[in-house]
N, C-alpha and C positions, 0 to 999 in steps of 0.2 A: 341671892343665886339661891336655886332650890338642888338641897343636896339628895332628896333622891334622885335626878334627873344624874349625876355625879354618881350614885350605886348603882344603877341601873346602867350606866357607861361603862364602869369600869366589870360588871357581871358580867358581860357582853361579851368581855376579852377572851379569849378560848383560857378556860381551866383555873379561872379565878375563884376563888373562893372567899368567905367573907370571915372574922372573927371577931369576939367579943375582947378585947384586953383586958384587962383588968381593974380598967375605972367604968365601966356601961356605959360611959357617955360618946363614943366613937366605933368606929365599926373599922378592922386592919384587915384591909384588903391584900391578900396574896395569892401568887401566883407557883405551883408547886411547894408551897410551904416556904417563901419567901416572901416577905413585906416587899409592897412597893408604893400602898398608901394609906396612910390612915386619914378618917373624915368624921365628922364632927357629926352625933345622932340629934341633938337639941341646939344647939345657941350657934346661928345663922352668921353673928360675927368672930365666931372664933377661924384660925386658919387650919388648911389644909397641910400635911404633909407629906411629902414626896422624896421616893428617892433619887439625885441627880449626882451625873457624873461631875469631878471638880468643876474642868473648865466653864461647861455651862451654867454651873450653880453660881459663879463668880460672875458669868454675862448677864443671865438672869436678873441677880443683886445688881447689878450695876446700870440694867438697862428699866428697871423696873421698882419703882419703890414700896407697890406691894407685895414684893417677893422679900424675903430672909434667906439668906445661905447659914448654911448649919454644919458644926464640926460635926465627925463620928465622934462618939464620946472617945473612945479609947483611941484613935488616932490623929493625925495631924492633917488632914484634907477634911476639906467639903464634900459632904455627900450628900447630903440632903437640902430639900428649901422649904421654907412655909409659905404660904400661898394666901395672904390676906382674900377674904372673898369678893371684894371689888374689882377683882379679873373678871372678865367677859366668860360664860360660861365655854364658849369655842374655843378660846385659848386654854383656859382651865383642862378642856377634854385634851389639847394638845399634849398639853407637862406631864396630867395622865398618860397618855399613850407613850410618850417618851419615857418616864416610868418604866412602866411596865416592859416595853423593850431592851432597858436598860438591865432589868432583872434578868428578863430571857435570855440574854444574849449570857449574862452569867453562870447561867446555871451549866451543869456537867451534863454531856454529848447525852448522855442517854437522859436523862430526864428532858434536854429539848426536843428530841426525838420521841418520847411519850408525849411533852405538850402536842406537837405536830400531827402526831397519830388518833386524838381526840376527835 
């Protein structure tokens, strides 16, 4: 999978910025300061982490062996998925868009309006 294409796709979404996390081996993609994706920089075998609503996380986990659902570290529900790069680029972009939309929907009204005004 070409991570540069995924990075470009993320950056094409309205209001997205990229940040280096503490490890310098991946990029955090944020919209209005909220993370929706974590992309690896170098290792093509590294999983991509995406925000996901609990019901969809369970559904994806059950349907696709290359997807693992993950608990939020201090909550008792699924809130993200780890996606192995074996998934097709088109499906990965669909998952990224879902993650982006989920984060945007959860933004306060004022931030959503600012985003739509960009």
